[in-house]
Backbone as CSV, one residue per row, in Angstrom:
resi,resn,N_x,N_y,N_z,CA_x,CA_y,CA_z,C_x,C_y,C_z
1,UNK,94.569,149.926,124.574,95.897,150.441,124.802,96.176,151.528,123.754
2,UNK,96.480,152.710,124.195,96.718,153.810,123.251,98.040,153.643,122.499
3,UNK,98.068,154.198,121.309,99.265,154.149,120.474,100.143,155.347,120.838
4,UNK,101.433,155.110,121.029,102.340,156.184,121.437,102.505,157.215,120.325
5,UNK,102.851,158.406,120.708,103.055,159.486,119.745,104.207,159.145,118.796
6,UNK,105.233,158.520,119.321,106.385,158.133,118.498,105.962,157.172,117.384
7,UNK,105.120,156.192,117.742,104.654,155.234,116.743,103.724,155.911,115.729
8,UNK,102.877,156.810,116.171,101.993,157.530,115.261,102.794,158.341,114.249
9,UNK,103.836,158.997,114.715,104.680,159.803,113.826,105.414,158.908,112.833
10,UNK,105.927,157.788,113.308,106.647,156.867,112.437,105.745,156.323,111.328
11,UNK,104.547,155.904,111.688,103.606,155.382,110.691,103.165,156.489,109.739
12,UNK,102.895,157.669,110.271,102.503,158.808,109.435,103.587,159.182,108.436
13,UNK,104.822,159.201,108.884,105.950,159.518,108.006,106.077,158.474,106.897
14,UNK,105.907,157.207,107.269,105.986,156.119,106.292,104.865,156.249,105.248
15,UNK,103.644,156.493,105.704,102.516,156.649,104.778,102.727,157.829,103.844
16,UNK,103.171,158.933,104.384,103.401,160.136,103.582,104.479,159.888,102.526
17,UNK,105.568,159.236,102.915,106.654,158.951,101.975,106.188,158.023,100.851
18,UNK,105.380,157.045,101.194,104.885,156.120,100.171,103.905,156.806,99.218
19,UNK,103.094,157.699,99.744,102.157,158.452,98.896,102.911,159.393,97.961
20,UNK,103.979,160.002,98.465,104.784,160.882,97.598,105.420,160.103,96.450
21,UNK,105.786,158.859,96.708,106.376,158.014,95.670,105.312,157.386,94.771
22,UNK,104.055,157.654,95.084,102.898,157.147,94.324,102.883,155.615,94.226
23,UNK,103.227,154.984,95.326,103.196,153.527,95.378,101.786,153.073,95.761
24,UNK,101.165,152.231,94.933,99.815,151.777,95.270,99.806,150.751,96.407
25,UNK,100.899,149.989,96.532,100.991,148.977,97.590,102.357,149.066,98.264
26,UNK,102.350,148.950,99.572,103.593,149.006,100.340,103.355,148.359,101.695
27,UNK,104.417,147.854,102.338,104.239,147.193,103.630,103.997,148.209,104.742
28,UNK,103.066,147.892,105.604,102.798,148.730,106.768,103.166,147.984,108.051
29,UNK,102.876,146.692,108.080,103.199,145.864,109.239,103.906,144.608,108.738
30,UNK,105.036,144.306,109.340,105.730,143.055,109.019,105.450,142.081,110.146
31,UNK,104.994,140.889,109.779,104.727,139.864,110.772,105.875,138.864,110.730
32,UNK,106.679,138.870,111.766,107.872,138.034,111.854,107.581,136.824,112.732
33,UNK,107.924,135.645,112.230,107.688,134.418,112.981,109.015,133.692,113.198
34,UNK,109.761,134.049,114.257,111.086,133.465,114.483,111.055,132.020,114.976
35,UNK,109.982,131.608,115.623,109.845,130.226,116.091,108.831,129.522,115.213
36,UNK,109.121,128.316,114.821,108.165,127.557,114.031,107.626,126.420,114.877
37,UNK,107.502,126.666,116.185,107.035,125.642,117.110,105.665,126.027,117.653
38,UNK,104.848,125.023,117.865,103.521,125.286,118.417,103.020,124.018,119.095
39,UNK,102.409,124.184,120.241,101.861,123.028,120.945,100.335,123.003,120.854
40,UNK,99.771,123.841,120.000,98.328,123.914,119.841,97.915,123.219,118.549
41,UNK,96.661,122.912,118.434,96.123,122.303,117.210,94.900,123.104,116.793
42,UNK,95.119,124.340,116.386,94.016,125.229,116.002,93.366,124.752,114.706
43,UNK,92.055,124.919,114.628,91.330,124.551,113.412,91.818,125.418,112.253
44,UNK,92.125,124.797,111.150,92.566,125.527,109.970,94.060,125.745,109.890
45,UNK,94.796,125.385,110.919,96.247,125.556,110.908,96.892,124.225,110.549
46,UNK,97.831,124.263,109.626,98.474,123.040,109.194,99.817,122.777,109.839
47,UNK,100.205,123.599,110.826,101.529,123.438,111.434,101.739,122.083,112.085
48,UNK,100.712,121.529,112.684,100.884,120.264,113.397,101.175,119.114,112.442
49,UNK,101.000,119.333,111.133,101.254,118.279,110.157,102.704,118.264,109.668
50,UNK,103.490,119.272,110.020,104.882,119.335,109.590,105.726,118.337,110.392
51,UNK,106.840,117.874,109.815,107.728,116.967,110.558,108.309,117.647,111.807
52,UNK,108.627,116.839,112.802,109.131,117.357,114.074,110.433,118.153,113.895
53,UNK,111.294,117.741,112.943,112.547,118.472,112.712,112.273,119.904,112.255
54,UNK,111.266,120.071,111.431,110.926,121.402,110.944,110.281,122.245,112.047
55,UNK,109.493,121.606,112.891,108.800,122.321,113.964,109.763,122.831,115.034
56,UNK,110.951,122.266,115.104,111.908,122.710,116.124,112.865,123.761,115.566
57,UNK,112.623,124.260,114.365,113.501,125.255,113.750,113.432,126.609,114.440
58,UNK,114.531,127.302,114.466,114.628,128.636,115.051,115.276,129.564,114.041
59,UNK,114.768,130.762,113.903,115.348,131.752,112.998,116.475,132.478,113.728
60,UNK,117.668,132.530,113.137,118.763,133.272,113.768,118.431,134.766,113.849
61,UNK,118.948,135.412,114.863,118.673,136.837,115.078,119.131,137.671,113.884
62,UNK,120.281,137.353,113.320,120.790,138.109,112.168,119.838,138.026,110.986
63,UNK,119.242,136.858,110.763,118.282,136.689,109.673,117.023,137.508,109.933
64,UNK,116.555,137.517,111.173,115.365,138.285,111.519,115.593,139.781,111.331
65,UNK,116.730,140.274,111.788,117.040,141.703,111.646,117.183,142.072,110.171
66,UNK,117.822,141.227,109.388,117.971,141.492,107.954,116.610,141.545,107.262
67,UNK,115.695,140.667,107.643,114.353,140.657,107.055,113.589,141.926,107.410
68,UNK,113.729,142.383,108.645,113.054,143.621,109.074,113.593,144.806,108.284
69,UNK,114.894,144.901,108.130,115.496,146.018,107.393,115.125,145.977,105.915
70,UNK,115.068,144.793,105.349,114.710,144.659,103.934,113.258,145.054,103.680
71,UNK,112.378,144.722,104.605,110.955,145.010,104.434,110.672,146.508,104.459
72,UNK,111.230,147.204,105.415,111.041,148.641,105.506,109.736,149.077,106.151
73,UNK,108.966,148.172,106.696,107.709,148.526,107.349,107.992,149.198,108.699
74,UNK,107.177,150.190,109.078,107.420,150.878,110.344,106.998,150.083,111.580
75,UNK,106.211,149.025,111.403,105.737,148.221,112.531,106.141,146.776,112.288
76,UNK,106.707,146.138,113.315,107.075,144.733,113.233,106.343,143.999,114.343
77,UNK,105.579,142.991,113.952,104.855,142.158,114.896,105.566,140.817,114.983
78,UNK,106.074,140.496,116.157,106.745,139.202,116.351,105.669,138.230,116.813
79,UNK,105.318,137.338,115.906,104.206,136.425,116.171,104.629,135.000,115.901
80,UNK,103.698,134.113,116.115,103.907,132.720,115.762,104.686,131.956,116.794
81,UNK,104.448,130.687,116.778,105.123,129.838,117.745,104.582,130.064,119.143
82,UNK,104.978,129.282,120.039,104.553,129.401,121.422,105.755,129.824,122.261
83,UNK,105.713,131.020,122.843,106.872,131.501,123.624,107.277,130.568,124.771
84,UNK,106.327,129.852,125.319,106.650,128.964,126.437,107.407,127.713,125.974
85,UNK,107.440,127.445,124.668,108.194,126.319,124.139,109.653,126.674,123.877
86,UNK,109.998,127.944,123.989,111.376,128.382,123.718,112.292,127.815,124.797
87,UNK,113.474,127.320,124.407,114.346,126.674,125.395,114.998,127.639,126.386
88,UNK,114.610,128.881,126.391,115.104,129.912,127.325,116.584,130.051,127.180
């Protein structure tokens, strides 16, 4: 899947700005996990060992947006949890 021109420009602008500020480390991709639920038992993952109350937690939209703005990364990946477990 090709990367859109808009996304290429956004990432390029972010990289250029960080280089001008001479920052050795900076966020490029933020991985946001709004659901802490999972029905899988992947090898190496410890999520299935958490208490059921914690596994049913949901991140409020305001908290997610605030985290994205605070991070400042040009790309946000919404990952984690199982979308089919969401109560719709």
